[in-house]
DSSP file (Angstrom, degrees, kcal/mol; ACC not computed):
  #  RESIDUE AA STRUCTURE BP1 BP2  ACC     N-H-->O    O-->H-N    N-H-->O    O-->H-N    TCO  KAPPA ALPHA  PHI   PSI    X-CA   Y-CA   Z-CA
    1    1 A M              0   0    0      0, 0.0     2,-0.4     0, 0.0     0, 0.0   0.000 360.0 360.0 360.0 130.7   18.2    0.4   16.6
    2    2 A S        -     0   0    0      1,-0.1     6,-0.2     7,-0.0     3,-0.1  -0.867 360.0-160.0-106.8 140.5   18.0   -2.2   13.9
    3    3 A L        -     0   0    0      4,-1.8     2,-0.3    -2,-0.4     3,-0.2  -0.126  64.9 -62.7-108.1  35.4   15.4   -4.9   13.9
    4    4 A G  S    S-     0   0    0      1,-0.2    -1,-0.3     2,-0.1    70,-0.0  -0.739  83.1 -42.3 115.5-167.2   17.2   -7.3   11.6
    5    5 A K  S    S+     0   0    0     -2,-0.3    69,-0.3     1,-0.2    -1,-0.2   0.853 131.1  31.2 -68.9 -35.6   18.3   -7.1    8.0
    6    6 A E  S    S+     0   0    0     -3,-0.2    68,-1.3    67,-0.1     2,-0.4   0.847 102.8  69.5 -98.6 -35.2   15.3   -5.5    6.5
    7    7 A Y  E     +A   73   0A   0     66,-0.3    -4,-1.8    -4,-0.2    66,-0.3  -0.707  33.1 177.3-103.6 136.2   13.6   -3.2    9.0
    8    8 A E  E    S+     0   0A   0     64,-3.7     2,-0.4    -2,-0.4    65,-0.2   0.781  91.8  22.3 -86.9 -38.8   14.6    0.1   10.5
    9    9 A V  E    S-A   72   0A   0     63,-1.3    63,-0.7    -7,-0.1    -1,-0.4  -0.977  99.9 -98.2-127.9 140.0   11.2    0.3   12.3
   10   10 A A  E     -     0   0A   0     -2,-0.4    60,-0.1    -3,-0.1    62,-0.0  -0.254  51.7 -95.9 -56.3 142.7    9.0   -2.7   13.1
   11   11 A P  E     -     0   0A   0      0, 0.0     2,-0.5     0, 0.0    60,-0.2  -0.303  29.7-140.7 -61.5 142.5    6.2   -3.1   10.6
   12   12 A A  E     -A   70   0A   0     58,-3.0    58,-2.5    -3,-0.1     2,-0.4  -0.918  24.5-164.1-102.2 132.0    2.8   -1.7   11.4
   13   13 A T  E     -A   69   0A   0     -2,-0.5     2,-0.4    56,-0.2    56,-0.2  -0.948  16.9-176.5-128.0 138.5    0.0   -4.0   10.3
   14   14 A L  E     -A   68   0A   0     54,-2.8    54,-3.2    -2,-0.4     2,-0.5  -0.999  10.1-158.6-129.2 132.9   -3.8   -3.5    9.8
   15   15 A V  E     +A   67   0A   0     -2,-0.4     2,-0.3    52,-0.2    52,-0.2  -0.964  18.8 175.0-112.6 125.2   -6.2   -6.3    8.9
   16   16 A I  E     -A   66   0A   0     50,-2.8    50,-2.6    -2,-0.5     2,-0.4  -0.792  34.1-109.6-120.4 164.7   -9.5   -5.3    7.3
   17   17 A K  E     -A   65   0A   0     -2,-0.3     2,-1.7    48,-0.2     5,-0.2  -0.797  45.7-101.3 -90.6 141.1  -12.4   -7.2    5.8
   18   18 A A  S    S+     0   0    0     46,-2.8    45,-1.6    -2,-0.4    46,-0.3  -0.432  76.6 125.6 -68.9  87.8  -12.6   -6.8    2.0
   19   19 A R    >   -     0   0    0     -2,-1.7     3,-2.0    43,-0.2     4,-0.3  -0.989  67.7-121.3-142.3 142.1  -15.4   -4.2    1.8
   20   20 A P  G >  S+     0   0    0      0, 0.0     3,-1.6     0, 0.0     4,-0.3   0.847 110.5  60.0 -54.6 -36.9  -15.2   -0.8    0.0
   21   21 A E  G >  S+     0   0    0      1,-0.3     3,-0.7     2,-0.1     4,-0.5   0.663  90.4  72.0 -68.5 -13.5  -15.9    1.2    3.2
   22   22 A A  G <> S+     0   0    0     -3,-2.0     4,-1.5     1,-0.2     3,-0.3   0.651  75.7  80.8 -74.9 -14.8  -12.7   -0.3    4.8
   23   23 A V  H <> S+     0   0    0     -3,-1.6     4,-2.3    -4,-0.3    -1,-0.2   0.854  86.2  58.0 -62.4 -33.7  -10.5    1.8    2.6
   24   24 A K  H <> S+     0   0    0     -3,-0.7     4,-2.7    -4,-0.3    -1,-0.2   0.902 102.6  54.2 -61.5 -40.0  -11.0    4.8    4.9
   25   25 A Q  H  > S+     0   0    0     -4,-0.5     4,-2.6    -3,-0.3    -1,-0.2   0.902 107.6  51.2 -57.9 -40.9   -9.6    2.7    7.7
   26   26 A V  H  X S+     0   0    0     -4,-1.5     4,-2.7     2,-0.2     5,-0.2   0.940 110.3  47.4 -63.5 -48.5   -6.5    2.1    5.6
   27   27 A R  H  X S+     0   0    0     -4,-2.3     4,-2.4     1,-0.2    -2,-0.2   0.925 114.3  47.3 -59.4 -44.5   -6.0    5.8    4.9
   28   28 A D  H  X S+     0   0    0     -4,-2.7     4,-2.2     2,-0.2    -1,-0.2   0.904 111.8  50.8 -64.0 -41.3   -6.4    6.7    8.6
   29   29 A F  H  X S+     0   0    0     -4,-2.6     4,-2.5    -5,-0.2    -2,-0.2   0.937 111.7  46.4 -60.8 -49.0   -4.1    3.9    9.6
   30   30 A V  H  X S+     0   0    0     -4,-2.7     4,-2.8     1,-0.2     5,-0.3   0.897 111.3  52.8 -63.7 -40.1   -1.3    5.0    7.2
   31   31 A G  H  X S+     0   0    0     -4,-2.4     4,-2.2    -5,-0.2    -1,-0.2   0.904 110.2  48.3 -59.8 -41.7   -1.8    8.6    8.3
   32   32 A M  H  X S+     0   0    0     -4,-2.2     4,-2.2     2,-0.2    -2,-0.2   0.922 113.0  47.1 -65.2 -45.1   -1.4    7.6   11.9
   33   33 A V  H  X S+     0   0    0     -4,-2.5     4,-1.6     2,-0.2    -2,-0.2   0.943 114.1  46.2 -63.8 -48.4    1.8    5.5   11.2
   34   34 A F  H  <>S+     0   0    0     -4,-2.8     5,-2.9     1,-0.2     4,-0.4   0.886 111.1  53.6 -63.6 -37.6    3.4    8.3    9.1
   35   35 A G  H ><5S+     0   0    0     -4,-2.2     3,-1.2    -5,-0.3    -1,-0.2   0.915 107.0  51.2 -60.5 -43.5    2.5   10.8   11.8
   36   36 A A  H 3<5S+     0   0    0     -4,-2.2    -1,-0.2     1,-0.3    -2,-0.2   0.818 111.3  48.6 -63.5 -30.3    4.2    8.7   14.5
   37   37 A W  T 3<5S-     0   0    0     -4,-1.6    -1,-0.3    -5,-0.2    -2,-0.2   0.480 115.3-116.9 -87.2  -2.9    7.3    8.6   12.3
   38   38 A G  T < 5S+     0   0    0     -3,-1.2    98,-2.2    -4,-0.4    99,-0.3   0.753  70.5 135.2  73.7  24.5    7.3   12.3   11.6
   39   39 A L  B   < -E  135   0B   0     -5,-2.9    96,-0.3    96,-0.3    -1,-0.3  -0.778  64.0-104.6-108.1 149.7    6.7   11.8    7.9
   40   40 A D        -     0   0    0     94,-3.5    94,-0.3    -2,-0.3     4,-0.3  -0.500  30.3-164.7 -66.2 138.1    4.3   13.6    5.5
   41   41 A D     >  +     0   0    0     -2,-0.2     4,-2.7     1,-0.1     5,-0.3   0.400  57.3 100.1-110.1   2.4    1.4   11.2    4.7
   42   42 A H  H  > S+     0   0    0      1,-0.2     4,-1.5     2,-0.2     5,-0.1   0.939  92.2  34.5 -60.3 -52.3   -0.2   12.7    1.6
   43   43 A V  H  > S+     0   0    0      1,-0.2     4,-2.8     2,-0.2    -1,-0.2   0.919 117.7  54.2 -68.1 -42.9    1.3   10.4   -1.0
   44   44 A A  H  > S+     0   0    0     -4,-0.3     4,-2.9     1,-0.2     5,-0.2   0.883 106.2  51.6 -61.6 -39.7    1.3    7.4    1.3
   45   45 A R  H  X S+     0   0    0     -4,-2.7     4,-2.1     2,-0.2    -1,-0.2   0.903 112.4  46.6 -64.3 -40.0   -2.4    7.7    2.1
   46   46 A T  H  X S+     0   0    0     -4,-1.5     4,-2.2    -5,-0.3    -2,-0.2   0.929 113.9  47.7 -66.3 -45.0   -3.2    7.8   -1.7
   47   47 A V  H  X S+     0   0    0     -4,-2.8     4,-2.6     1,-0.2     5,-0.2   0.939 113.1  47.6 -61.3 -48.4   -0.9    4.9   -2.4
   48   48 A A  H  X S+     0   0    0     -4,-2.9     4,-2.7     1,-0.2     5,-0.2   0.884 110.2  53.6 -61.6 -38.5   -2.3    2.8    0.4
   49   49 A S  H  X S+     0   0    0     -4,-2.1     4,-2.5    -5,-0.2    -1,-0.2   0.918 110.7  45.8 -61.8 -44.2   -5.8    3.7   -0.7
   50   50 A E  H  X S+     0   0    0     -4,-2.2     4,-2.4     2,-0.2    -2,-0.2   0.917 114.0  48.2 -66.1 -43.6   -5.1    2.5   -4.3
   51   51 A L  H  X S+     0   0    0     -4,-2.6     4,-2.3     2,-0.2    -2,-0.2   0.932 115.0  44.9 -62.9 -45.3   -3.4   -0.7   -3.1
   52   52 A A  H  X S+     0   0    0     -4,-2.7     4,-2.5     2,-0.2     5,-0.2   0.905 111.5  52.8 -66.5 -41.3   -6.3   -1.6   -0.7
   53   53 A T  H  X S+     0   0    0     -4,-2.5     4,-3.0    -5,-0.2     5,-0.3   0.929 111.3  46.5 -60.2 -45.2   -8.9   -0.7   -3.3
   54   54 A N  H  X>S+     0   0    0     -4,-2.4     4,-2.8     1,-0.2     5,-0.9   0.910 111.7  51.3 -63.2 -41.8   -7.3   -3.1   -5.8
   55   55 A A  H  X5S+     0   0    0     -4,-2.3     4,-0.8     3,-0.2    30,-0.2   0.897 115.8  42.3 -62.0 -39.5   -7.0   -5.8   -3.1
   56   56 A I  H  <5S+     0   0    0     -4,-2.5     4,-0.5     3,-0.2    -2,-0.2   0.936 122.4  36.9 -72.1 -47.9  -10.7   -5.5   -2.3
   57   57 A Q  H  <5S+     0   0    0     -4,-3.0    -2,-0.2    -5,-0.2    -3,-0.2   0.868 135.2  15.9 -76.2 -37.4  -12.0   -5.1   -5.8
   58   58 A H  H  <5S+     0   0    0     -4,-2.8    -3,-0.2    -5,-0.3    -2,-0.1   0.613 127.4  42.9-115.8 -16.3   -9.8   -7.6   -7.7
   59   59 A G  S  <<S+     0   0    0     -5,-0.9    26,-1.1    -4,-0.8    27,-0.7   0.384 108.3  40.2-116.1   4.2   -8.0   -9.8   -5.1
   60   60 A S        -     0   0    0     -4,-0.5     2,-0.3    -6,-0.2     6,-0.0  -0.957  66.2-122.2-148.2 161.2  -10.7  -10.7   -2.6
   61   61 A R    >   -     0   0    0     -2,-0.3     3,-2.6     1,-0.1   -43,-0.3  -0.756  60.6 -72.9 -98.2 157.4  -14.3  -11.7   -2.1
   62   62 A C  T 3  S+     0   0    0     -2,-0.3   -43,-0.2     1,-0.3    -1,-0.1  -0.252 122.7  15.0 -52.2 125.1  -16.5   -9.6    0.2
   63   63 A G  T 3  S+     0   0    0    -45,-1.6    -1,-0.3     1,-0.3   -44,-0.1   0.226  90.0 134.5  93.1 -13.5  -15.4  -10.2    3.8
   64   64 A D    <   -     0   0    0     -3,-2.6   -46,-2.8   -46,-0.3    -1,-0.3  -0.303  65.3 -98.4 -61.0 152.2  -12.1  -11.8    3.0
   65   65 A P  E     -A   17   0A   0      0, 0.0     2,-0.4     0, 0.0   -48,-0.2  -0.550  36.7-169.2 -74.0 139.5   -9.1  -10.6    5.1
   66   66 A V  E     -A   16   0A   0    -50,-2.6   -50,-2.8    -2,-0.2     2,-0.5  -1.000   9.9-150.2-125.4 128.9   -6.9   -8.0    3.5
   67   67 A V  E     -AB  15  83A   0     16,-1.6    16,-3.1    -2,-0.4     2,-0.5  -0.859   8.3-167.5-103.6 131.7   -3.6   -7.1    5.2
   68   68 A V  E     -AB  14  82A   0    -54,-3.2   -54,-2.8    -2,-0.5     2,-0.4  -0.981  12.0-178.5-116.2 128.8   -2.1   -3.7    5.0
   69   69 A R  E     -AB  13  81A   0     12,-1.8    12,-2.9    -2,-0.5     2,-0.4  -0.986   9.4-172.0-132.6 138.4    1.5   -3.4    6.2
   70   70 A V  E     +AB  12  80A   0    -58,-2.5   -58,-3.0    -2,-0.4     2,-0.3  -0.993  16.7 154.7-130.0 134.0    3.8   -0.4    6.4
   71   71 A F  E     - B   0  79A   0      8,-2.1     8,-3.1    -2,-0.4     2,-0.5  -0.988  36.3-125.5-153.0 162.8    7.5   -0.4    7.3
   72   72 A R  E     -AB   9  78A   0    -63,-0.7   -64,-3.7    -2,-0.3   -63,-1.3  -0.950  26.4-141.0-110.3 129.4   10.8    1.5    6.9
   73   73 A R  E >   -A    7   0A   0      4,-2.8     3,-2.1    -2,-0.5   -66,-0.3  -0.346  31.2-101.8 -79.1 167.8   13.7   -0.4    5.6
   74   74 A E  T 3  S+     0   0    0    -68,-1.3   -67,-0.1     1,-0.3    -1,-0.1   0.783 123.3  60.7 -61.4 -26.9   17.2    0.2    6.9
   75   75 A D  T 3  S-     0   0    0    -69,-0.3    -1,-0.3     2,-0.1     3,-0.1   0.444 120.6-109.6 -80.2   2.1   18.0    2.3    3.8
   76   76 A G  S <  S+     0   0    0     -3,-2.1    -2,-0.1     1,-0.3    -1,-0.1   0.168  72.7 139.3  93.6 -17.6   15.2    4.6    4.9
   77   77 A C        -     0   0    0     55,-0.1    -4,-2.8    -5,-0.1     2,-0.4  -0.328  48.0-135.6 -61.4 139.3   12.8    3.7    2.1
   78   78 A V  E     -BC  72 131A   0     53,-2.6    53,-3.3    -6,-0.2     2,-0.5  -0.845  17.9-160.4 -98.8 134.6    9.1    3.4    3.3
   79   79 A V  E     -BC  71 130A   0     -8,-3.1    -8,-2.1    -2,-0.4     2,-0.5  -0.960   7.2-167.4-119.5 130.5    7.2    0.4    2.0
   80   80 A V  E     -BC  70 129A   0     49,-2.5    49,-2.2    -2,-0.5     2,-0.3  -0.969  15.3-174.6-113.8 130.4    3.4    0.1    1.9
   81   81 A E  E     -BC  69 128A   0    -12,-2.9   -12,-1.8    -2,-0.5     2,-0.4  -0.923  18.3-164.0-126.3 150.1    2.0   -3.4    1.2
   82   82 A A  E     -BC  68 127A   0     45,-2.2    45,-2.6    -2,-0.3     2,-0.4  -0.993  12.0-160.7-129.2 127.0   -1.5   -4.9    0.6
   83   83 A W  E     +BC  67 126A   0    -16,-3.1   -16,-1.6    -2,-0.4     2,-0.2  -0.894  17.0 169.9-106.5 133.0   -1.9   -8.7    0.9
   84   84 A D  E     - C   0 125A   0     41,-2.1    41,-1.3    -2,-0.4   -24,-0.2  -0.789  43.1-108.1-134.9-178.3   -4.9  -10.4   -0.7
   85   85 A C  S    S+     0   0    0    -26,-1.1     2,-0.3    -2,-0.2    39,-0.2   0.470  83.3  95.1 -92.1  -4.1   -6.2  -13.9   -1.4
   86   86 A S        -     0   0    0    -27,-0.7    -2,-0.2    37,-0.1   -27,-0.1  -0.667  57.0-156.6 -95.0 144.0   -5.8  -13.9   -5.2
   87   87 A D        +     0   0    0     -2,-0.3     2,-0.2    37,-0.1    -1,-0.1   0.566  64.8 108.9 -86.3 -10.8   -2.8  -15.3   -7.1
   88   88 A L        -     0   0    0    -30,-0.1    -2,-0.1     1,-0.1    37,-0.1  -0.480  67.7-132.4 -73.1 132.9   -3.6  -13.0  -10.1
   89   89 A R        -     0   0    0     -2,-0.2    -1,-0.1     1,-0.1    -2,-0.1  -0.557  26.8-101.5 -83.0 147.6   -1.1  -10.2  -10.6
   90   90 A P        -     0   0    0      0, 0.0     2,-0.5     0, 0.0    -1,-0.1  -0.359  33.6-148.4 -66.9 149.3   -2.4   -6.6  -11.2
   91   91 A V        -     0   0    0     -2,-0.0     2,-0.6     0, 0.0    14,-0.2  -0.980  10.5-132.1-124.0 126.9   -2.3   -5.4  -14.8
   92   92 A V        -     0   0    0     -2,-0.5    11,-0.1    13,-0.1    10,-0.0  -0.675  29.0-145.2 -76.3 120.9   -1.8   -1.8  -15.8
   93   93 A R        -     0   0    0     -2,-0.6     3,-0.1     9,-0.4    13,-0.1  -0.571  19.9-102.9 -86.3 150.5   -4.5   -1.0  -18.3
   94   94 A P        -     0   0    0      0, 0.0    -1,-0.1     0, 0.0    12,-0.0  -0.413  54.8 -84.6 -65.3 149.5   -3.9    1.4  -21.2
   95   95 A P        -     0   0    0      0, 0.0     2,-0.4     0, 0.0     3,-0.1  -0.295  45.4-174.2 -58.4 135.6   -5.4    4.8  -20.6
   96   96 A D    >   -     0   0    0      5,-0.2     3,-1.6     1,-0.1     5,-0.1  -0.904  11.9-163.5-133.3 103.0   -9.1    5.0  -21.6
   97   97 A L  T 3  S+     0   0    0     -2,-0.4    -1,-0.1     1,-0.3     0, 0.0   0.742  90.3  53.2 -61.5 -23.3  -10.5    8.5  -21.3
   98   98 A G  T 3  S+     0   0    0     -3,-0.1    -1,-0.3     2,-0.0     2,-0.2   0.599  87.7 100.2 -87.2 -11.4  -14.0    7.2  -21.3
   99   99 A A    <   -     0   0    0     -3,-1.6    -3,-0.1     1,-0.1     3,-0.0  -0.472  63.6-147.9 -78.8 146.1  -13.6    4.7  -18.5
  100  100 A E  S    S+     0   0    0     -2,-0.2     2,-0.2     2,-0.0    -1,-0.1   0.700  81.6   8.1 -81.8 -20.9  -14.8    5.6  -14.9
  101  101 A G  S    S+     0   0    0      1,-0.1    -5,-0.2    -5,-0.1    -2,-0.1  -0.629  75.9  96.5-138.4-164.5  -12.0    3.6  -13.3
  102  102 A G        +     0   0    0     -2,-0.2    -9,-0.4    -7,-0.1     4,-0.2   0.622  63.1 100.4  89.5  13.7   -8.8    1.7  -14.2
  103  103 A R     >  +     0   0    0      1,-0.1     4,-2.5     2,-0.1     5,-0.2   0.429  48.2  98.2-108.0  -0.1   -6.3    4.4  -13.4
  104  104 A G  H  > S+     0   0    0      1,-0.2     4,-2.4     2,-0.2    -1,-0.1   0.888  85.8  43.8 -59.2 -45.3   -5.1    3.3  -10.0
  105  105 A L  H  > S+     0   0    0      2,-0.2     4,-2.5     1,-0.2    -1,-0.2   0.832 112.0  54.1 -72.7 -30.3   -2.0    1.5  -11.1
  106  106 A Q  H  > S+     0   0    0      2,-0.2     4,-1.5     1,-0.2    -2,-0.2   0.919 110.8  46.8 -65.0 -42.4   -1.1    4.4  -13.4
  107  107 A L  H  X S+     0   0    0     -4,-2.5     4,-1.4     2,-0.2     3,-0.2   0.925 110.7  52.9 -62.3 -44.7   -1.4    6.8  -10.5
  108  108 A L  H >X S+     0   0    0     -4,-2.4     4,-1.8     1,-0.2     3,-0.6   0.925 106.5  52.2 -56.6 -47.1    0.7    4.4   -8.4
  109  109 A E  H 3< S+     0   0    0     -4,-2.5    -1,-0.2     1,-0.2    -2,-0.2   0.839 109.6  50.4 -59.7 -33.3    3.4    4.4  -11.0
  110  110 A A  H 3< S+     0   0    0     -4,-1.5    -1,-0.2    -3,-0.2    -2,-0.2   0.762 115.5  41.7 -75.3 -24.7    3.5    8.2  -11.0
  111  111 A L  H << S+     0   0    0     -4,-1.4     2,-0.2    -3,-0.6    -2,-0.2   0.710 105.5  60.9 -98.3 -22.6    3.7    8.4   -7.2
  112  112 A V     <  -     0   0    0     -4,-1.8    19,-0.2    -5,-0.2     3,-0.1  -0.657  69.8-130.0-113.8 162.7    6.2    5.8   -6.0
  113  113 A S  S    S-     0   0    0     17,-2.5     2,-0.3     1,-0.3    18,-0.2   0.878  91.7 -16.2 -70.8 -39.3    9.8    4.9   -6.6
  114  114 A R  E     -D  130   0A   0     16,-1.0    16,-3.2    -6,-0.1    -1,-0.3  -0.973  61.1-172.8-163.0 149.1    9.0    1.3   -7.4
  115  115 A W  E     +D  129   0A   0     -2,-0.3     2,-0.3    14,-0.2    14,-0.2  -0.968  18.6 135.8-143.4 162.1    6.1   -1.2   -7.1
  116  116 A G  E     -D  128   0A   0     12,-1.9    12,-2.5    -2,-0.3     2,-0.3  -0.963  37.3-100.9-177.5-168.4    5.6   -4.8   -7.7
  117  117 A T  E     -D  127   0A   0     -2,-0.3    10,-0.2    10,-0.2   -28,-0.1  -0.917  18.5-174.2-134.6 160.1    4.2   -8.1   -6.4
  118  118 A R  E     -D  126   0A   0      8,-1.9     8,-2.9    -2,-0.3     2,-0.1  -0.972  32.1-106.6-149.6 149.0    5.4  -11.3   -4.8
  119  119 A P  E     -D  125   0A   0      0, 0.0     6,-0.3     0, 0.0     2,-0.3  -0.423  26.8-131.5 -74.8 149.8    3.5  -14.5   -4.0
  120  120 A L        -     0   0    0      4,-2.1     2,-0.2   -36,-0.1     4,-0.1  -0.664  37.9 -90.7 -88.7 154.5    2.4  -15.4   -0.4
  121  121 A D  S    S-     0   0    0     -2,-0.3     2,-1.2     1,-0.1    -1,-0.1  -0.485 106.7  -0.9 -62.3 132.4    3.2  -18.8    0.9
  122  122 A G  S    S-     0   0    0     -2,-0.2     2,-0.4    -3,-0.0    -1,-0.1  -0.723 132.8  -5.6  90.7 -95.9    0.2  -21.0    0.1
  123  123 A R  S    S+     0   0    0     -2,-1.2     2,-0.2    -4,-0.0   -37,-0.1  -0.991 100.3  31.1-139.7 143.7   -2.3  -18.7   -1.7
  124  124 A G        -     0   0    0     -2,-0.4    -4,-2.1   -39,-0.2     2,-0.3  -0.479  62.0-108.5 108.5-177.1   -2.5  -15.0   -2.4
  125  125 A K  E     -CD  84 119A   0    -41,-1.3   -41,-2.1    -6,-0.3     2,-0.4  -0.951   8.3-128.2-149.2 165.5    0.0  -12.2   -3.2
  126  126 A V  E     -CD  83 118A   0     -8,-2.9    -8,-1.9    -2,-0.3     2,-0.5  -0.982  15.2-161.6-115.7 130.5    1.5   -9.0   -1.8
  127  127 A V  E     -CD  82 117A   0    -45,-2.6   -45,-2.2    -2,-0.4     2,-0.3  -0.974  20.8-173.0-108.7 125.5    1.4   -5.8   -3.8
  128  128 A F  E     -CD  81 116A   0    -12,-2.5   -12,-1.9    -2,-0.5     2,-0.4  -0.842  17.3-164.5-122.0 155.4    4.0   -3.4   -2.6
  129  129 A A  E     -CD  80 115A   0    -49,-2.2   -49,-2.5    -2,-0.3     2,-0.5  -0.998  11.9-147.0-137.3 135.7    5.0    0.2   -3.2
  130  130 A E  E     -CD  79 114A   0    -16,-3.2   -17,-2.5    -2,-0.4   -16,-1.0  -0.890  18.5-174.1-106.1 130.2    8.2    1.9   -2.2
  131  131 A L  E     -C   78   0A   0    -53,-3.3   -53,-2.6    -2,-0.5   -19,-0.1  -0.928  27.8-121.5-123.9 145.8    8.2    5.6   -1.3
  132  132 A E        -     0   0    0     -2,-0.4     2,-0.1   -55,-0.2   -55,-0.1  -0.751  41.1-116.6 -80.3 128.4   10.9    8.0   -0.5
  133  133 A P        -     0   0    0      0, 0.0     2,-0.5     0, 0.0    -1,-0.0  -0.417  27.3-165.1 -70.5 140.2   10.2    9.4    3.0
  134  134 A V        -     0   0    0    -94,-0.3   -94,-3.5    -2,-0.1     5,-0.1  -0.987  19.5-129.3-125.5 119.8    9.5   13.1    3.3
  135  135 A A  B >   -E   39   0B   0     -2,-0.5     3,-2.0   -96,-0.3     4,-0.4  -0.367  19.3-121.9 -66.3 145.3    9.7   14.7    6.8
  136  136 A R  G >  S+     0   0    0    -98,-2.2     3,-1.4     1,-0.3    -1,-0.1   0.863 112.5  57.2 -55.6 -37.3    6.6   16.8    7.7
  137  137 A D  G 3  S+     0   0    0    -99,-0.3    -1,-0.3     1,-0.3   -98,-0.1   0.541  96.0  65.4 -76.2  -3.9    8.8   19.8    8.3
  138  138 A E  G <  S+     0   0    0     -3,-2.0     2,-0.4     2,-0.0    -1,-0.3   0.559  79.8  99.4 -88.8  -9.4   10.1   19.6    4.7
  139  139 A I    <         0   0    0     -3,-1.4    -3,-0.0    -4,-0.4    -5,-0.0  -0.626 360.0 360.0 -82.3 131.7    6.6   20.3    3.3
  140  140 A I              0   0    0     -2,-0.4    -1,-0.1     0, 0.0    -3,-0.1   0.459 360.0 360.0 -83.8 360.0    6.1   23.9    2.2
């Protein structure tokens, strides 16, 4: 069944308030969606966690809505998105061994096929990551 030009499966959407403790909700949500699709969720949960953390820390004020959306395109690729209120695009920082943070986008680049941003109508942006699906039964 096709749901239009872009989607193989209708998007699953979660709206959270921009608070650090909400990242667990995002991981659990992505795990549930991937489980329903029969896909391994290990990489997707990490990717969603990084996207949501960045949206909360850098793209929102405390309590602002952050949207997390997951869907499969007709080509089978799985896309994880985080929508926030900021127009500022994420910046990959150079590695700093002494820093406590700042590695999220480097990790993202290592885990996904492609990632990027696009503006939302009005205000804000979407940061997306594309993953190759791995069936649960393919994991050793």
